[in-house]
DRENDO-1510 file (C-alpha; in Angstrom, 1 decimal, always signed):
<recs>
REC; n; res; u; v; w
REC; 1; UNK; +0.0; +0.0; +0.0 .
REC; 2; UNK; +1.4; +3.4; -1.0 .
REC; 3; UNK; +2.1; +5.9; +1.7 .
REC; 4; UNK; +0.9; +9.5; +1.5 .
REC; 5; UNK; +4.4; +10.5; +0.7 .
REC; 6; UNK; +4.4; +8.4; -2.4 .
REC; 7; UNK; +1.0; +9.5; -3.5 .
REC; 8; UNK; +1.5; +11.8; -6.6 .
REC; 9; UNK; -1.7; +12.4; -8.5 .
REC; 10; UNK; -2.5; +14.3; -11.7 .
REC; 11; UNK; -6.0; +15.9; -11.7 .
REC; 12; UNK; -7.3; +16.3; -15.2 .
REC; 13; UNK; -10.6; +17.7; -14.2 .
REC; 14; UNK; -12.0; +19.9; -11.4 .
REC; 15; UNK; -14.5; +17.1; -10.6 .
REC; 16; UNK; -11.6; +14.6; -10.0 .
REC; 17; UNK; -10.0; +17.1; -7.6 .
REC; 18; UNK; -13.3; +17.5; -5.6 .
REC; 19; UNK; -13.7; +13.8; -5.4 .
REC; 20; UNK; -10.2; +13.3; -4.1 .
REC; 21; UNK; -10.7; +15.8; -1.3 .
REC; 22; UNK; -14.1; +14.6; -0.4 .
REC; 23; UNK; -15.9; +17.7; -1.6 .
REC; 24; UNK; -19.3; +18.0; -3.2 .
REC; 25; UNK; -19.5; +18.0; -7.0 .
REC; 26; UNK; -18.4; +21.4; -8.4 .
REC; 27; UNK; -21.1; +24.0; -9.2 .
REC; 28; UNK; -19.7; +24.1; -12.8 .
REC; 29; UNK; -17.5; +21.4; -14.5 .
REC; 30; UNK; -15.0; +24.1; -15.6 .
REC; 31; UNK; -14.9; +26.4; -12.5 .
REC; 32; UNK; -15.2; +25.8; -8.8 .
REC; 33; UNK; -15.0; +28.1; -5.8 .
REC; 34; UNK; -15.1; +26.6; -2.3 .
REC; 35; UNK; -15.1; +28.6; +1.0 .
REC; 36; UNK; -13.5; +26.8; +3.9 .
REC; 37; UNK; -14.5; +28.2; +7.2 .
REC; 38; UNK; -15.5; +27.1; +10.7 .
REC; 39; UNK; -18.5; +25.2; +9.5 .
REC; 40; UNK; -16.7; +23.7; +6.4 .
REC; 41; UNK; -13.2; +22.6; +7.3 .
REC; 42; UNK; -10.9; +21.1; +4.6 .
REC; 43; UNK; -9.9; +17.5; +5.5 .
REC; 44; UNK; -6.6; +16.6; +3.7 .
REC; 45; UNK; -5.8; +13.3; +5.4 .
REC; 46; UNK; -6.2; +11.4; +2.2 .
REC; 47; UNK; -4.8; +14.0; -0.2 .
REC; 48; UNK; -1.5; +13.6; -2.1 .
REC; 49; UNK; +1.4; +15.6; -0.8 .
REC; 50; UNK; +2.1; +16.7; -4.4 .
REC; 51; UNK; -0.2; +16.9; -7.4 .
REC; 52; UNK; -0.3; +18.2; -10.9 .
REC; 53; UNK; -3.4; +20.1; -12.1 .
REC; 54; UNK; -4.7; +20.7; -15.6 .
REC; 55; UNK; -6.3; +23.9; -14.4 .
REC; 56; UNK; -5.5; +27.2; -12.6 .
REC; 57; UNK; -5.6; +27.2; -8.8 .
REC; 58; UNK; -5.9; +30.4; -6.7 .
REC; 59; UNK; -5.9; +30.1; -2.9 .
REC; 60; UNK; -6.9; +33.0; -0.7 .
REC; 61; UNK; -6.2; +32.5; +3.0 .
REC; 62; UNK; -8.5; +34.6; +5.1 .
REC; 63; UNK; -7.6; +33.4; +8.5 .
REC; 64; UNK; -4.6; +31.5; +9.8 .
REC; 65; UNK; -3.5; +30.8; +13.4 .
REC; 66; UNK; -0.2; +29.2; +12.7 .
REC; 67; UNK; +2.0; +27.6; +10.1 .
REC; 68; UNK; +0.5; +26.0; +7.1 .
REC; 69; UNK; +1.9; +22.8; +5.6 .
REC; 70; UNK; +2.4; +23.1; +1.8 .
REC; 71; UNK; +3.8; +19.9; +0.4 .
REC; 72; UNK; +6.4; +18.7; +2.9 .
REC; 73; UNK; +7.3; +22.1; +4.3 .
REC; 74; UNK; +5.7; +24.6; +6.7 .
REC; 75; UNK; +5.3; +28.3; +5.9 .
REC; 76; UNK; +4.0; +31.3; +7.8 .
REC; 77; UNK; +1.0; +32.5; +5.8 .
REC; 78; UNK; -0.6; +35.7; +7.1 .
REC; 79; UNK; -4.3; +36.3; +7.0 .
REC; 80; UNK; -4.8; +37.7; +3.5 .
REC; 81; UNK; -2.2; +35.6; +1.8 .
REC; 82; UNK; -2.7; +34.4; -1.8 .
REC; 83; UNK; -1.1; +31.6; -3.8 .
REC; 84; UNK; -1.3; +31.2; -7.6 .
REC; 85; UNK; -0.5; +28.1; -9.7 .
REC; 86; UNK; -0.9; +27.4; -13.4 .
REC; 87; UNK; -1.8; +24.2; -15.2 .
REC; 88; UNK; +0.9; +21.5; -15.4 .
REC; 89; UNK; +2.8; +22.8; -12.4 .
REC; 90; UNK; +3.8; +20.3; -9.7 .
REC; 91; UNK; +2.2; +21.8; -6.6 .
REC; 92; UNK; +2.1; +20.9; -2.9 .
REC; 93; UNK; -1.2; +20.2; -1.2 .
REC; 94; UNK; -1.9; +22.7; +1.5 .
REC; 95; UNK; -2.8; +21.2; +4.8 .
REC; 96; UNK; -5.0; +23.6; +6.8 .
REC; 97; UNK; -5.2; +23.4; +10.6 .
REC; 98; UNK; -8.6; +23.7; +12.3 .
REC; 99; UNK; -8.3; +27.5; +12.6 .
REC; 100; UNK; -7.3; +28.2; +9.0 .
REC; 101; UNK; -10.0; +29.4; +6.6 .
REC; 102; UNK; -9.6; +30.0; +2.9 .
REC; 103; UNK; -11.2; +30.4; -0.5 .
REC; 104; UNK; -10.1; +27.9; -3.2 .
REC; 105; UNK; -10.7; +28.9; -6.8 .
REC; 106; UNK; -10.2; +26.3; -9.6 .
REC; 107; UNK; -10.5; +27.5; -13.2 .
REC; 108; UNK; -10.1; +25.2; -16.2 .
REC; 109; UNK; -8.5; +27.0; -19.2 .
REC; 110; UNK; -11.5; +26.0; -21.3 .
REC; 111; UNK; -13.7; +28.3; -19.1 .
REC; 112; UNK; -11.7; +31.3; -20.3 .
REC; 113; UNK; -11.8; +30.5; -24.0 .
REC; 114; UNK; -13.3; +33.2; -26.2 .
REC; 115; UNK; -12.5; +35.9; -23.7 .
REC; 116; UNK; -9.3; +38.2; -23.7 .
REC; 117; UNK; -8.4; +36.8; -20.3 .
REC; 118; UNK; -7.6; +33.5; -21.9 .
REC; 119; UNK; -4.4; +35.0; -23.3 .
REC; 120; UNK; -4.0; +37.7; -20.6 .
REC; 121; UNK; -3.7; +35.2; -17.8 .
REC; 122; UNK; -0.5; +33.8; -19.3 .
REC; 123; UNK; +1.2; +37.2; -18.9 .
REC; 124; UNK; +0.9; +37.2; -15.1 .
REC; 125; UNK; +4.2; +36.0; -13.8 .
REC; 126; UNK; +3.0; +35.3; -10.3 .
REC; 127; UNK; +1.5; +32.0; -11.5 .
REC; 128; UNK; +5.0; +30.7; -11.6 .
REC; 129; UNK; +6.1; +32.0; -8.1 .
REC; 130; UNK; +7.1; +29.6; -5.4 .
REC; 131; UNK; +5.0; +29.1; -2.3 .
REC; 132; UNK; +7.3; +31.2; -0.2 .
REC; 133; UNK; +6.7; +34.1; -2.6 .
REC; 134; UNK; +3.0; +34.3; -1.8 .
REC; 135; UNK; +1.1; +37.6; -2.1 .
REC; 136; UNK; +0.5; +39.2; +1.3 .
REC; 137; UNK; -2.4; +41.6; +1.3 .
REC; 138; UNK; -2.9; +44.8; +3.4 .
REC; 139; UNK; -6.2; +45.2; +5.1 .
REC; 140; UNK; -7.7; +47.3; +2.3 .
REC; 141; UNK; -6.3; +44.9; -0.3 .
REC; 142; UNK; -7.8; +42.0; +1.6 .
REC; 143; UNK; -11.3; +43.6; +1.6 .
REC; 144; UNK; -11.0; +44.2; -2.2 .
REC; 145; UNK; -10.2; +40.5; -2.8 .
REC; 146; UNK; -12.9; +39.4; -0.5 .
REC; 147; UNK; -15.6; +41.3; -2.4 .
REC; 148; UNK; -14.5; +39.7; -5.7 .
REC; 149; UNK; -14.6; +36.2; -4.2 .
REC; 150; UNK; -18.0; +36.8; -2.6 .
REC; 151; UNK; -19.4; +38.0; -5.9 .
REC; 152; UNK; -18.2; +34.9; -7.7 .
REC; 153; UNK; -19.4; +32.6; -4.9 .
REC; 154; UNK; -22.9; +34.2; -5.0 .
REC; 155; UNK; -23.0; +33.9; -8.8 .
REC; 156; UNK; -22.0; +30.2; -8.8 .
REC; 157; UNK; -24.4; +29.4; -6.0 .
REC; 158; UNK; -27.3; +31.2; -7.6 .
REC; 159; UNK; -29.3; +30.2; -10.7 .
REC; 160; UNK; -27.0; +30.0; -13.7 .
REC; 161; UNK; -28.2; +32.1; -16.7 .
REC; 162; UNK; -26.8; +33.5; -20.0 .
REC; 163; UNK; -24.9; +36.2; -18.1 .
REC; 164; UNK; -23.3; +34.1; -15.4 .
REC; 165; UNK; -20.1; +33.3; -17.3 .
REC; 166; UNK; -19.6; +37.0; -18.3 .
REC; 167; UNK; -20.0; +38.1; -14.7 .
REC; 168; UNK; -17.6; +35.6; -13.3 .
REC; 169; UNK; -15.0; +36.2; -16.1 .
REC; 170; UNK; -15.2; +39.9; -15.3 .
REC; 171; UNK; -14.5; +39.2; -11.6 .
REC; 172; UNK; -11.6; +36.9; -12.5 .
REC; 173; UNK; -10.1; +39.6; -14.7 .
REC; 174; UNK; -10.3; +42.1; -11.9 .
REC; 175; UNK; -8.8; +39.6; -9.4 .
REC; 176; UNK; -5.8; +39.0; -11.7 .
REC; 177; UNK; -5.3; +42.7; -12.3 .
REC; 178; UNK; -5.5; +43.6; -8.6 .
REC; 179; UNK; -3.1; +40.8; -7.8 .
REC; 180; UNK; -0.7; +42.2; -10.3 .
REC; 181; UNK; -1.0; +45.7; -8.7 .
REC; 182; UNK; -0.7; +44.3; -5.2 .
REC; 183; UNK; +2.4; +42.3; -6.1 .
REC; 184; UNK; +4.0; +45.5; -7.5 .
REC; 185; UNK; +3.2; +47.1; -4.1 .
REC; 186; UNK; +4.8; +44.2; -2.3 .
REC; 187; UNK; +8.0; +44.6; -4.3 .
REC; 188; UNK; +8.1; +48.3; -3.2 .
REC; 189; UNK; +7.4; +47.6; +0.5 .
REC; 190; UNK; +10.0; +44.8; +0.5 .
REC; 191; UNK; +12.6; +47.0; -1.2 .
REC; 192; UNK; +15.2; +46.4; +1.5 .
REC; 193; UNK; +14.9; +42.6; +1.1 .
REC; 194; UNK; +14.9; +42.9; -2.7 .
REC; 195; UNK; +17.9; +45.2; -2.7 .
REC; 196; UNK; +19.8; +42.5; -0.7 .
REC; 197; UNK; +18.8; +39.9; -3.4 .
REC; 198; UNK; +20.1; +42.3; -6.1 .
REC; 199; UNK; +23.4; +42.6; -4.2 .
REC; 200; UNK; +23.7; +38.8; -3.9 .
REC; 201; UNK; +22.9; +38.4; -7.6 .
REC; 202; UNK; +25.7; +40.8; -8.5 .
REC; 203; UNK; +28.1; +39.0; -6.2 .
REC; 204; UNK; +27.2; +35.6; -7.7 .
REC; 205; UNK; +27.7; +36.8; -11.2 .
REC; 206; UNK; +30.9; +38.6; -10.4 .
REC; 207; UNK; +32.3; +35.4; -8.8 .
REC; 208; UNK; +31.1; +33.4; -11.8 .
REC; 209; UNK; +32.9; +35.5; -14.3 .
REC; 210; UNK; +36.0; +36.5; -12.2 .
REC; 211; UNK; +36.7; +32.8; -11.4 .
REC; 212; UNK; +36.1; +31.8; -15.0 .
REC; 213; UNK; +33.3; +29.3; -14.0 .
REC; 214; UNK; +31.9; +30.1; -17.5 .
REC; 215; UNK; +34.8; +28.1; -19.0 .
REC; 216; UNK; +33.3; +24.9; -17.8 .
REC; 217; UNK; +29.7; +25.8; -17.2 .
REC; 218; UNK; +29.0; +28.2; -20.1 .
REC; 219; UNK; +27.0; +31.5; -19.9 .
REC; 220; UNK; +25.0; +31.7; -16.7 .
REC; 221; UNK; +21.3; +31.0; -17.1 .
REC; 222; UNK; +18.3; +32.5; -15.4 .
REC; 223; UNK; +17.6; +29.2; -13.7 .
REC; 224; UNK; +21.1; +29.0; -12.3 .
REC; 225; UNK; +20.9; +32.5; -10.7 .
REC; 226; UNK; +17.4; +31.9; -9.3 .
REC; 227; UNK; +18.5; +28.6; -7.7 .
REC; 228; UNK; +21.5; +30.3; -6.1 .
REC; 229; UNK; +19.2; +33.0; -4.7 .
REC; 230; UNK; +16.6; +30.4; -3.6 .
REC; 231; UNK; +13.8; +32.1; -5.4 .
REC; 232; UNK; +11.7; +31.2; -8.5 .
REC; 233; UNK; +12.9; +32.5; -11.9 .
REC; 234; UNK; +9.5; +34.3; -12.4 .
REC; 235; UNK; +9.8; +36.1; -9.0 .
REC; 236; UNK; +13.4; +37.0; -9.7 .
REC; 237; UNK; +12.6; +38.6; -13.1 .
REC; 238; UNK; +9.7; +40.6; -11.7 .
REC; 239; UNK; +11.7; +41.7; -8.7 .
REC; 240; UNK; +14.5; +42.9; -10.9 .
REC; 241; UNK; +12.1; +44.8; -13.2 .
REC; 242; UNK; +10.7; +46.6; -10.2 .
REC; 243; UNK; +14.2; +47.6; -9.1 .
REC; 244; UNK; +16.2; +48.2; -12.2 .
REC; 245; UNK; +13.8; +47.8; -15.1 .
REC; 246; UNK; +15.5; +44.7; -16.4 .
REC; 247; UNK; +14.4; +41.0; -16.3 .
REC; 248; UNK; +16.9; +38.4; -15.2 .
REC; 249; UNK; +18.1; +37.5; -18.7 .
REC; 250; UNK; +18.7; +41.2; -19.5 .
REC; 251; UNK; +20.5; +41.6; -16.2 .
REC; 252; UNK; +22.8; +38.6; -16.8 .
REC; 253; UNK; +23.6; +40.1; -20.3 .
REC; 254; UNK; +24.3; +43.4; -18.7 .
REC; 255; UNK; +26.9; +41.9; -16.4 .
REC; 256; UNK; +28.3; +39.8; -19.2 .
REC; 257; UNK; +28.8; +42.8; -21.4 .
REC; 258; UNK; +30.4; +44.7; -18.6 .
REC; 259; UNK; +32.9; +41.9; -18.2 .
REC; 260; UNK; +33.5; +41.8; -21.9 .
REC; 261; UNK; +34.2; +45.5; -22.0 .
REC; 262; UNK; +36.7; +45.1; -19.2 .
REC; 263; UNK; +38.5; +42.3; -21.0 .
REC; 264; UNK; +38.5; +44.2; -24.3 .
REC; 265; UNK; +39.9; +47.4; -22.7 .
REC; 266; UNK; +42.4; +45.9; -20.3 .
REC; 267; UNK; +43.8; +42.8; -22.0 .
REC; 268; UNK; +45.2; +41.7; -25.3 .
REC; 269; UNK; +43.0; +38.7; -25.6 .
REC; 270; UNK; +41.4; +38.1; -29.0 .
REC; 271; UNK; +37.6; +38.4; -29.4 .
REC; 272; UNK; +37.5; +34.6; -29.8 .
REC; 273; UNK; +39.4; +34.1; -26.6 .
REC; 274; UNK; +37.1; +36.5; -24.7 .
REC; 275; UNK; +34.1; +34.8; -26.1 .
REC; 276; UNK; +35.4; +31.5; -24.9 .
REC; 277; UNK; +36.2; +32.7; -21.4 .
REC; 278; UNK; +32.7; +34.2; -21.1 .
REC; 279; UNK; +31.1; +30.8; -21.9 .
REC; 280; UNK; +30.2; +31.1; -25.5 .
REC; 281; UNK; +30.8; +28.1; -27.8 .
REC; 282; UNK; +30.8; +30.4; -30.9 .
REC; 283; UNK; +32.5; +33.8; -31.1 .
REC; 284; UNK; +29.8; +34.9; -33.6 .
REC; 285; UNK; +27.1; +34.6; -30.9 .
REC; 286; UNK; +29.2; +36.7; -28.5 .
REC; 287; UNK; +29.8; +39.4; -31.2 .
REC; 288; UNK; +26.2; +39.5; -32.1 .
REC; 289; UNK; +25.1; +39.9; -28.5 .
REC; 290; UNK; +27.8; +42.6; -27.9 .
REC; 291; UNK; +26.7; +44.6; -30.9 .
REC; 292; UNK; +23.0; +44.3; -30.0 .
REC; 293; UNK; +23.7; +45.7; -26.5 .
REC; 294; UNK; +26.3; +48.4; -27.4 .
REC; 295; UNK; +25.8; +49.2; -31.1 .
REC; 296; UNK; +29.4; +48.4; -31.6 .
REC; 297; UNK; +31.3; +45.2; -32.6 .
REC; 298; UNK; +33.8; +44.0; -30.0 .
REC; 299; UNK; +36.7; +45.2; -32.2 .
REC; 300; UNK; +35.1; +48.5; -32.8 .
REC; 301; UNK; +34.6; +49.0; -29.0 .
REC; 302; UNK; +38.3; +48.1; -28.4 .
REC; 303; UNK; +39.4; +50.6; -31.1 .
REC; 304; UNK; +37.2; +53.4; -29.8 .
REC; 305; UNK; +38.4; +52.8; -26.2 .
REC; 306; UNK; +42.0; +53.0; -27.3 .
</recs>
């Protein structure tokens, strides 16, 4: 018999998810909104520790009296925390204690088809954030989100008519836009923490290039930098945009070009040798990137510097 630790499940439909967690059938096959509260607690004893969903999952924690278990780890989620996951992501099951209340919104991509939000939802990077990068709402932000969830809950619980989907889609669009705004605010209010991350990122890349790690490992990737900083790649890019107006790839290229300029101006290394030291397999790729970023070829830069 498999233990809970080994129980990994893929949920292809919202109905399957409801059945697994012992919930009533969803109000609609393509969308579900459940409110867990004192009179409706979420029992996760038989739930898998990790699962993969074929639909979007938005969790809005409205009350929490302690640490929540998400997957195999525990996290401090404040009242008013939100978590966003996209289809095909491996996600941990949240285990609520008896004093934790939340809204759980499940949206199948097919429910959004024919509406602009079907494409727009893919542009919100927070669907790829890690659980420790949850959105933490202020009191006023919490009230805004509560109103949207309540409208959707009332709409789904009432008699469905020809306008129901339009109304619910409108609330989803507002929810996603507000979440985007509130995350931007969170980047600002956490500026000290984010500045520390930026300083660490700079130190990691300086060490990478100064100690010629690129000779064996190639050009540093977004995933490499995110893993070294213990954040998700999506969160890192959005954080960098809020601080310096560049995503992670652009930031890595900026540091790489700075190192290339240093080598071109202070050494006699050939362009091919510099490209190799910076992790490029082909000098043409290095020269193309250099010209894209500086409007000069490496040789033209060296000549102009001299």
